[in-house]
C-alpha positions as CSV (number, residue, x, y, z in Angstrom):
1,M,-154.4,45.9,107.7
2,L,-153.3,44.2,104.5
3,S,-149.8,43.6,103.5
4,R,-148.1,46.4,101.6
5,M,-145.1,46.6,99.3
6,R,-142.5,49.1,100.6
7,G,-140.6,51.3,98.2
8,R,-139.8,51.3,94.5
9,R,-137.1,48.6,94.7
10,A,-139.6,46.2,96.3
11,V,-142.1,46.7,93.6
12,I,-139.6,46.5,90.8
13,G,-138.1,43.4,92.3
14,V,-141.4,41.6,92.3
15,I,-142.3,42.8,88.9
16,A,-138.9,41.6,87.6
17,L,-139.7,38.1,89.0
18,L,-142.8,38.2,86.9
19,G,-141.0,38.9,83.7
20,A,-140.7,35.4,82.4
21,M,-144.3,34.6,83.3
22,A,-145.6,37.8,81.7
23,L,-143.9,37.1,78.4
24,A,-144.8,33.5,78.4
25,A,-148.3,34.7,78.7
26,C,-148.2,35.3,75.1
27,G,-146.8,32.1,73.9
28,G,-144.6,31.8,70.8
29,G,-145.5,34.6,68.4
30,A,-149.2,34.8,68.4
31,N,-151.2,38.0,68.9
32,G,-154.7,39.0,69.9
33,G,-156.3,41.8,67.9
34,T,-159.3,43.9,66.9
35,A,-161.8,43.3,64.2
36,A,-162.6,45.4,61.2
37,G,-166.3,45.1,60.5
38,G,-167.7,43.7,63.8
39,A,-169.5,40.4,64.2
40,Q,-168.9,37.7,61.6
41,G,-171.8,36.3,59.6
42,S,-175.5,37.2,59.6
43,G,-178.9,35.7,60.2
44,T,-181.2,35.0,63.1
45,P,-179.4,33.5,66.1
46,T,-180.3,30.0,67.1
47,A,-179.6,28.4,70.5
48,G,-177.8,25.1,71.1
49,G,-174.9,23.2,69.8
50,T,-171.2,22.7,70.7
51,L,-168.5,25.1,69.6
52,V,-165.0,23.7,69.3
53,S,-162.1,26.1,69.6
54,G,-158.5,25.0,68.7
55,L,-155.9,26.6,71.0
56,Y,-152.3,26.9,70.1
57,L,-151.1,26.6,73.7
58,E,-152.0,24.5,76.7
59,P,-153.8,26.8,79.1
60,L,-152.2,27.3,82.5
61,A,-154.1,27.0,85.8
62,L,-157.9,27.8,85.6
63,D,-157.4,30.0,88.7
64,P,-158.4,33.6,88.5
65,H,-155.3,34.8,90.3
66,R,-152.7,32.4,89.0
67,Q,-153.5,32.3,85.3
68,G,-151.2,33.2,82.5
69,Y,-151.3,32.9,78.7
70,W,-154.1,34.6,76.7
71,E,-155.2,31.1,75.6
72,T,-155.9,30.5,79.3
73,Y,-158.1,33.5,79.6
74,R,-160.0,32.7,76.4
75,V,-161.2,29.7,78.4
76,S,-161.4,31.0,81.9
77,S,-163.2,34.3,81.0
78,N,-166.2,32.1,80.4
79,I,-166.0,30.8,84.0
80,F,-164.8,33.9,85.9
81,E,-165.7,37.5,85.8
82,G,-164.3,40.7,87.1
83,L,-165.9,43.8,88.7
84,V,-165.3,45.6,85.4
85,K,-165.2,44.3,81.8
86,E,-164.2,45.5,78.4
87,D,-166.7,45.9,75.6
88,L,-165.8,42.9,73.5
89,S,-168.2,44.0,70.7
90,D,-165.8,46.9,70.1
91,S,-163.8,46.0,67.0
92,K,-161.7,49.2,66.8
93,G,-160.8,50.2,70.3
94,P,-159.7,51.3,72.7
95,T,-162.4,49.2,74.2
96,K,-165.0,50.8,76.4
97,L,-165.3,49.8,80.0
98,L,-168.6,48.2,81.1
99,P,-170.1,47.1,84.4
100,A,-169.7,43.5,85.2
101,L,-169.9,42.2,88.8
102,A,-169.9,45.9,89.8
103,T,-172.6,48.2,88.4
104,D,-170.8,51.4,89.3
105,W,-167.5,52.7,90.7
106,K,-166.0,56.0,91.8
107,A,-162.7,57.4,92.9
108,S,-161.9,59.7,95.9
109,D,-158.9,61.0,97.7
110,G,-157.2,61.8,94.4
111,G,-157.6,58.2,93.1
112,R,-156.3,56.5,96.3
113,K,-159.7,55.2,97.2
114,W,-162.1,53.4,95.0
115,T,-165.7,52.4,95.9
116,F,-167.5,49.8,93.9
117,T,-171.3,49.1,93.9
118,L,-171.7,45.4,93.5
119,R,-174.4,43.7,91.3
120,G,-177.2,42.1,93.3
121,G,-178.8,38.7,92.6
122,V,-175.6,37.1,91.3
123,K,-174.8,33.5,92.2
124,F,-171.6,31.5,92.0
125,H,-171.8,28.2,90.1
126,D,-172.5,26.3,93.3
127,G,-175.5,28.5,94.0
128,S,-174.0,30.6,96.8
129,A,-174.5,34.3,96.7
130,F,-171.9,36.8,95.4
131,T,-171.5,39.6,97.9
132,A,-168.9,42.1,99.1
133,E,-167.6,39.4,101.5
134,S,-166.8,37.3,98.4
135,V,-164.8,40.2,97.0
136,D,-163.0,40.7,100.3
137,K,-161.9,37.0,100.4
138,N,-160.5,37.4,96.8
139,V,-158.6,40.5,98.0
140,R,-157.3,38.8,101.1
141,R,-156.2,35.8,99.1
142,I,-153.7,38.0,97.2
143,S,-152.7,40.5,99.9
144,D,-153.3,39.4,103.5
145,P,-150.8,36.9,105.0
146,G,-153.1,36.7,108.0
147,Y,-155.9,35.1,105.9
148,E,-155.9,31.3,106.1
149,F,-156.1,31.0,102.3
150,Y,-153.5,33.7,101.5
151,D,-151.8,32.5,98.4
152,K,-148.1,33.5,97.8
153,T,-148.2,32.5,94.2
154,S,-151.3,34.7,93.5
155,A,-149.9,37.5,95.5
156,A,-146.7,37.6,93.5
157,R,-148.6,37.6,90.2
158,L,-150.8,40.5,91.2
159,A,-148.1,42.5,93.0
160,A,-147.5,44.7,89.9
161,W,-150.9,46.4,90.4
162,F,-151.9,45.6,94.0
163,G,-148.5,46.1,95.6
164,D,-149.7,49.6,96.7
165,L,-152.9,48.2,98.3
166,V,-153.3,49.4,101.9
167,K,-156.6,47.7,102.6
168,G,-159.9,46.5,101.3
169,R,-163.1,47.1,103.2
170,V,-166.6,45.7,103.1
171,V,-168.9,48.7,103.4
172,D,-172.1,46.6,103.1
173,D,-173.3,43.5,101.3
174,H,-173.1,45.3,97.9
175,T,-170.4,47.9,98.4
176,Y,-166.7,47.4,98.5
177,E,-163.8,49.8,98.9
178,F,-160.1,49.7,97.9
179,E,-157.6,52.0,99.5
180,F,-154.1,52.4,97.9
181,S,-151.1,54.2,99.3
182,K,-150.8,56.1,95.9
183,P,-153.2,57.3,93.3
184,F,-154.4,54.6,90.9
185,L,-156.6,56.1,88.3
186,G,-156.1,53.2,86.0
187,L,-157.6,50.7,88.4
188,P,-161.0,50.1,86.5
189,R,-159.3,49.1,83.3
190,I,-156.7,47.0,85.1
191,L,-159.6,45.1,86.8
192,A,-160.9,44.3,83.3
193,Q,-157.7,42.5,82.2
194,S,-156.9,38.9,82.0
195,M,-153.7,38.5,84.0
196,S,-152.2,40.0,87.2
197,T,-155.6,41.3,88.2
198,L,-158.5,40.6,90.5
199,T,-160.8,38.3,88.6
200,I,-163.4,36.9,91.1
201,G,-163.4,33.3,92.0
202,N,-165.7,31.5,94.4
203,P,-164.0,31.5,97.9
204,A,-166.0,28.4,98.9
205,T,-164.0,26.4,96.3
206,W,-160.5,27.2,97.7
207,E,-161.8,26.8,101.2
208,K,-162.9,23.3,100.3
209,Y,-160.1,22.2,98.0
210,G,-157.2,24.5,99.0
211,N,-155.4,27.1,96.9
212,D,-153.6,24.4,94.8
213,G,-156.8,22.5,94.3
214,F,-158.8,25.4,93.1
215,A,-157.8,25.1,89.4
216,D,-159.0,21.5,89.4
217,H,-162.5,22.6,90.5
218,P,-162.8,26.2,89.0
219,G,-165.9,28.0,90.1
220,G,-167.0,31.6,89.4
221,T,-170.0,33.5,88.3
222,G,-169.5,33.3,84.5
223,P,-171.8,32.3,81.7
224,Y,-170.3,28.8,81.5
225,T,-169.5,26.2,84.2
226,F,-166.6,23.8,84.3
227,V,-167.2,20.2,83.2
228,S,-163.8,18.5,82.7
229,R,-160.2,18.9,81.7
230,T,-157.8,16.5,80.1
231,V,-154.4,18.1,80.1
232,G,-152.8,18.1,76.6
233,D,-156.2,17.4,75.0
234,R,-159.2,19.5,75.9
235,I,-161.3,21.5,78.4
236,V,-165.1,21.2,78.4
237,L,-167.6,23.9,79.6
238,K,-171.4,23.9,79.7
239,R,-173.8,26.8,79.7
240,N,-174.7,28.2,83.1
241,P,-178.5,28.0,83.4
242,N,-178.5,30.5,86.3
243,Y,-176.3,33.1,84.7
244,W,-177.2,36.7,85.8
245,G,-176.6,38.2,82.3
246,P,-177.9,37.5,78.8
247,K,-177.9,33.8,78.3
248,P,-175.3,32.5,75.8
249,Y,-176.5,30.7,72.7
250,L,-174.2,27.7,72.7
251,D,-174.9,24.7,75.0
252,E,-171.2,23.7,75.3
253,L,-167.7,24.9,74.6
254,V,-164.8,22.6,73.9
255,F,-161.3,23.9,73.9
256,R,-158.9,21.6,72.2
257,V,-155.1,21.9,72.7
258,I,-153.5,21.8,69.2
259,P,-149.9,23.3,69.4
260,N,-148.9,22.3,65.8
261,N,-149.9,25.0,63.4
262,Q,-150.6,22.7,60.5
263,T,-152.6,20.2,62.6
264,R,-154.6,23.1,64.0
265,L,-155.3,24.3,60.4
266,A,-156.3,20.8,59.3
267,T,-158.7,20.5,62.2
268,L,-160.5,23.6,61.1
269,L,-160.5,22.7,57.4
270,S,-162.0,19.2,58.3
271,G,-164.8,20.7,60.4
272,E,-163.4,19.2,63.6
273,A,-163.0,22.7,65.0
274,D,-165.1,25.9,64.5
275,V,-162.5,28.5,65.6
276,I,-158.7,28.4,65.8
277,S,-156.2,30.8,67.3
278,Y,-152.9,32.0,65.8
279,V,-153.5,31.6,62.1
280,Q,-150.2,31.6,60.2
281,P,-149.9,34.4,57.6
282,E,-149.3,32.1,54.8
283,D,-152.5,30.2,55.4
284,V,-154.9,33.2,55.2
285,S,-155.4,33.0,51.4
286,T,-156.0,29.2,51.6
287,L,-158.6,29.6,54.2
288,E,-160.5,32.4,52.5
289,S,-160.4,30.6,49.1
290,R,-162.2,27.7,50.8
291,G,-164.9,29.8,52.4
292,F,-163.5,30.1,55.9
293,Q,-163.6,33.4,57.7
294,V,-160.4,35.1,58.7
295,P,-161.4,38.5,60.2
296,E,-159.0,41.4,59.8
297,G,-158.1,43.8,62.5
298,H,-155.4,44.8,64.9
299,G,-155.1,44.4,68.6
300,A,-153.8,45.3,72.0
301,A,-150.8,43.1,71.6
302,F,-147.7,43.3,69.4
303,L,-144.2,42.0,68.6
304,Y,-141.2,44.0,69.8
305,F,-137.5,43.4,70.2
306,T,-135.7,44.1,73.5
307,F,-132.0,44.7,74.0
308,N,-129.8,42.9,76.4
309,F,-128.5,45.8,78.4
310,K,-125.9,43.5,80.1
311,N,-124.2,43.6,76.7
312,K,-121.9,46.6,76.9
313,A,-122.6,47.5,73.2
314,F,-126.3,48.2,74.0
315,Q,-125.5,50.5,76.9
316,D,-124.7,53.0,74.2
317,K,-127.9,54.7,72.9
318,R,-126.1,55.3,69.5
319,V,-125.9,51.6,69.0
320,R,-129.5,50.9,70.0
321,Q,-130.7,53.7,67.7
322,A,-128.6,52.4,64.8
323,V,-130.1,49.0,65.1
324,I,-133.6,50.5,65.1
325,Q,-132.8,52.6,62.0
326,G,-131.4,49.5,60.3
327,I,-134.8,47.7,60.4
328,D,-137.4,48.5,57.8
329,R,-140.6,47.7,59.6
330,D,-142.8,48.3,56.6
331,T,-140.9,45.7,54.7
332,L,-140.9,43.3,57.7
333,A,-144.7,43.4,57.8
334,K,-144.9,42.6,54.0
335,E,-142.2,40.0,53.8
336,V,-142.4,38.1,57.0
337,Y,-146.2,38.4,57.6
338,N,-147.5,38.6,54.0
339,G,-148.8,42.0,54.6
340,N,-151.0,40.7,57.5
341,A,-149.4,43.0,60.0
342,I,-149.1,46.7,60.9
343,P,-145.6,48.2,61.4
344,L,-145.3,50.0,64.7
345,H,-143.2,52.8,66.1
346,S,-144.6,53.0,69.7
347,L,-144.5,50.8,72.8
348,E,-148.2,51.6,73.3
349,P,-149.8,49.2,70.7
350,P,-153.0,49.5,68.7
351,G,-156.0,48.8,71.0
352,N,-154.2,50.5,73.9
353,E,-156.0,53.5,75.4
354,A,-152.8,55.6,75.0
355,Y,-152.0,54.4,71.4
356,D,-151.0,57.2,69.0
357,P,-150.9,56.1,65.4
358,D,-148.7,59.2,64.6
359,A,-146.1,58.4,67.2
360,R,-142.6,57.7,65.8
361,D,-139.3,56.6,67.2
362,F,-136.7,56.5,64.5
363,D,-137.4,56.0,60.8
364,Y,-135.6,53.4,58.6
365,D,-132.3,55.0,57.5
366,P,-129.4,52.6,56.9
367,E,-126.9,55.3,56.1
368,A,-127.7,57.1,59.4
369,A,-127.4,53.8,61.2
370,K,-123.9,53.2,59.7
371,A,-122.8,56.6,60.7
372,L,-124.0,56.1,64.3
373,L,-122.2,52.8,64.6
374,K,-119.0,54.3,63.3
375,E,-119.3,57.2,65.8
376,A,-119.8,54.6,68.6
377,G,-116.6,52.8,67.5
378,Y,-118.2,50.0,65.5
379,G,-117.1,50.4,61.9
380,E,-118.1,48.0,59.0
381,G,-118.5,44.6,60.6
382,G,-117.4,45.9,64.0
383,L,-120.7,45.0,65.8
384,S,-121.6,41.4,66.4
385,F,-124.3,39.9,68.6
386,T,-126.8,37.1,68.9
387,I,-130.5,37.2,68.4
388,V,-132.3,34.9,70.8
389,A,-135.8,33.7,69.7
390,D,-138.2,30.9,70.4
391,V,-138.7,28.5,67.5
392,A,-142.0,30.1,66.5
393,N,-140.0,33.2,65.6
394,Q,-137.1,31.6,63.8
395,N,-138.1,33.1,60.4
396,L,-138.4,36.5,61.9
397,A,-135.0,36.2,63.5
398,E,-133.4,35.1,60.3
399,W,-135.0,38.0,58.4
400,L,-133.5,40.4,61.0
401,Q,-130.2,38.8,60.6
402,S,-130.2,39.4,56.8
403,R,-131.4,43.0,57.2
404,L,-128.9,44.0,59.8
405,K,-126.1,42.7,57.7
406,G,-127.0,45.6,55.4
407,I,-125.7,48.1,58.0
408,G,-122.6,46.1,58.7
409,V,-123.8,44.2,61.7
410,N,-123.0,40.5,62.0
411,V,-125.8,38.6,63.7
412,K,-126.0,35.0,64.9
413,V,-129.4,33.4,65.4
414,V,-130.2,31.0,68.3
415,T,-133.7,29.5,68.5
416,L,-134.9,27.6,71.5
417,D,-138.1,26.0,72.7
418,R,-140.3,28.3,74.7
419,P,-139.1,27.3,78.3
420,S,-135.5,27.5,77.3
421,Y,-136.0,30.8,75.5
422,V,-137.6,32.3,78.6
423,A,-134.8,31.0,80.9
424,R,-132.1,32.5,78.7
425,A,-133.7,35.8,77.6
426,F,-135.0,36.6,81.1
427,G,-132.7,34.6,83.3
428,K,-129.2,34.0,82.1
429,P,-128.3,35.6,78.8
430,E,-125.0,34.8,77.2
431,P,-122.5,37.6,77.0
432,D,-122.9,38.0,73.2
433,D,-126.7,38.1,73.3
434,G,-128.1,41.3,71.9
435,L,-131.7,41.1,70.9
436,S,-134.6,38.9,71.9
437,I,-138.0,38.8,70.2
438,D,-140.9,39.4,72.6
439,E,-144.7,39.6,72.4
440,Y,-147.2,41.0,74.8
441,G,-149.3,44.2,75.2
442,G,-152.6,45.3,76.5
443,S,-155.4,47.9,76.2
444,Y,-154.4,49.6,79.5
445,A,-152.0,52.6,79.4
446,E,-150.1,51.2,82.4
447,W,-148.8,48.6,80.0
448,L,-145.9,50.9,79.3
449,Y,-144.9,50.8,83.0
450,Q,-145.2,47.0,83.0
451,V,-143.1,46.5,79.9
452,Y,-140.4,48.9,81.2
453,Y,-140.0,47.2,84.6
454,T,-141.1,43.6,83.8
455,N,-139.8,42.9,80.3
456,I,-137.0,45.4,79.8
457,A,-135.5,46.2,83.2
458,V,-135.1,42.5,83.8
459,K,-132.8,42.3,80.8
460,G,-130.3,44.6,82.5
461,L,-131.7,48.0,82.1
462,D,-131.1,50.1,85.2
463,P,-134.0,52.7,85.7
464,A,-131.5,55.0,87.4
465,D,-129.7,55.3,84.0
466,F,-132.9,56.6,82.4
467,P,-134.2,59.2,84.9
468,E,-136.4,61.1,82.4
469,I,-138.2,57.9,81.4
470,T,-138.6,56.8,85.0
471,K,-139.9,60.2,86.1
472,A,-142.4,60.3,83.2
473,L,-143.7,56.8,84.0
474,D,-144.2,57.7,87.7
475,K,-145.9,60.9,86.8
476,A,-148.4,59.0,84.6
477,R,-148.8,56.0,86.9
478,Y,-149.6,58.1,89.9
479,A,-151.6,60.9,88.1
480,T,-154.3,62.5,90.1
481,D,-156.2,64.2,87.2
482,Q,-158.2,61.8,85.0
483,D,-158.4,64.3,82.2
484,K,-154.6,64.5,81.9
485,R,-153.8,60.8,82.5
486,I,-153.7,59.6,78.9
487,E,-151.6,62.6,77.8
488,L,-149.1,61.8,80.6
489,W,-148.8,58.2,79.3
490,K,-148.2,59.5,75.8
491,E,-145.5,61.7,77.1
492,A,-143.9,58.8,78.9
493,D,-144.1,56.8,75.7
494,K,-142.3,59.7,73.9
495,K,-139.5,59.6,76.4
496,A,-139.2,55.8,76.0
497,R,-139.0,56.2,72.2
498,E,-136.4,58.9,72.5
499,G,-134.3,56.7,74.8
500,A,-134.4,53.8,72.2
501,I,-135.0,51.3,75.0
502,A,-136.7,48.8,72.8
503,I,-137.9,48.3,69.2
504,P,-141.7,48.1,68.5
505,A,-142.1,45.9,65.5
506,V,-145.5,44.9,64.2
507,S,-149.1,44.1,65.3
508,L,-150.6,41.1,63.5
509,T,-153.8,41.7,61.6
510,R,-155.1,38.2,61.1
511,Y,-155.2,35.9,64.1
512,Y,-158.5,33.9,64.4
513,A,-160.0,31.7,61.7
514,L,-163.7,30.6,61.8
515,G,-165.7,27.9,60.1
516,P,-168.2,29.0,57.5
517,N,-171.1,28.3,60.0
518,V,-169.8,30.5,62.8
519,R,-171.9,33.6,63.5
520,G,-171.7,36.5,65.9
521,F,-167.9,36.3,66.5
522,V,-166.2,39.6,67.0
523,Y,-162.5,40.0,66.7
524,A,-162.4,42.4,69.6
525,A,-159.8,45.2,70.2
526,T,-158.2,43.2,73.0
527,N,-156.6,39.8,73.4
528,W,-159.6,37.5,73.9
529,Y,-163.2,37.1,72.7
530,D,-166.8,36.9,73.8
531,L,-168.4,33.6,73.0
532,T,-171.8,34.4,74.6
533,K,-172.9,36.1,71.4
534,V,-171.6,33.3,69.1
535,W,-174.0,30.8,67.5
536,L,-173.7,28.1,64.8
537,A,-175.7,28.3,61.6
538,G,-177.4,25.1,60.4
């Protein structure tokens, strides 16, 4: 019998501990997105060559159960695979689910049991066979304290989705069964995600090097194998000659760590990099004028603002609604992001399976905002608070400061480096802190549950004060009818919008930039990309 989380408070407690990690997973203001128009470039693919990708963040551990940051997964997804994957050729979304290490799956007992048929003939990078026993050791690593290589760090990171796991069972060499204490109809899409999920690593590696040593010798079943890592500089991968799926075109992938925006841009312009992440909005026109590709799209991630519910002012819905109505998100997208962003009014972002483009919270209405503030006891200049942001979002914070002044709100801006920002926004906010600028999101409808408990409740929101939202989230999370599941998530999102618990802001529409010679790259409707289809023109 595997370990099991007991009761809502236990689950919420673990999720809350993950808050800082979850938000840090997105770095300082960058966003994944979807492509408009599919693969970049044309011509007949040619094999060979090295592609250099410029990352804006240093990836975390190359460990399938400990990883955080999307930049980490943009590397590790080439090494590790899950039982299920998303269709990364899908540029509009929501992405379709495809077989990966499992060829088929089915639910029973109202979604409490899931049976996966595993792909045969798959080898780990060391040549050992992938079987149901391999899956079981991955499951035990994150859930069974009785397993010699049980990993508390991994267990904590996966508890949000596997806290209700009762047991895993090897049915035969190519069949594996999960049993949960509650229905979990969202499991297949969760298994296709990058973080807090059960991506499959080679158990022989942690059995040889230990849990802490696994990331230094990462081994999986993916299309590329690990060669080397120099922290602060680069990670090198080479093509897996024994990969079970279609062989990638490129011989080698090099991921260079280049945090400085202008240095990363210069590296692309000089030809030292072929792809870069987190293009700055003001650089889009420069790149395109020089023949570089900057695909347009939107993604399964977005920027949003969260209230500090420990600040008494924001315990009043009228105040929260007033702040929302004091922000013109259309103008924000145009002025701060040069039009390279989509204004949002829902906590289920573009690319999410429950996204509704017609969903609305509260429209921009400064006069209504002033009236609400007055009704709540905050006349002209009566409301003051601090916006806390990381340095990457300083311009956005200052824009909010100027706009909220228009409804009589006095705002102070504090910008911090990323670790200090996370410690303050999610750990010990100051009494006057009011808003923080966050970024995350995903293609899975359960994201709404995650953001409510991980990113919002940790900032002082008590779910007991929002019974309608909590009830709607539970109803959707533990749905037993697949046909009604997405509608239940949309209803939960409606309750969250009506409660004004956070402010959806924008989804960026330009994120990656490519060299003129890059072909086959798709700006997929999720937060990473597929490099197996990419090739370099001569």
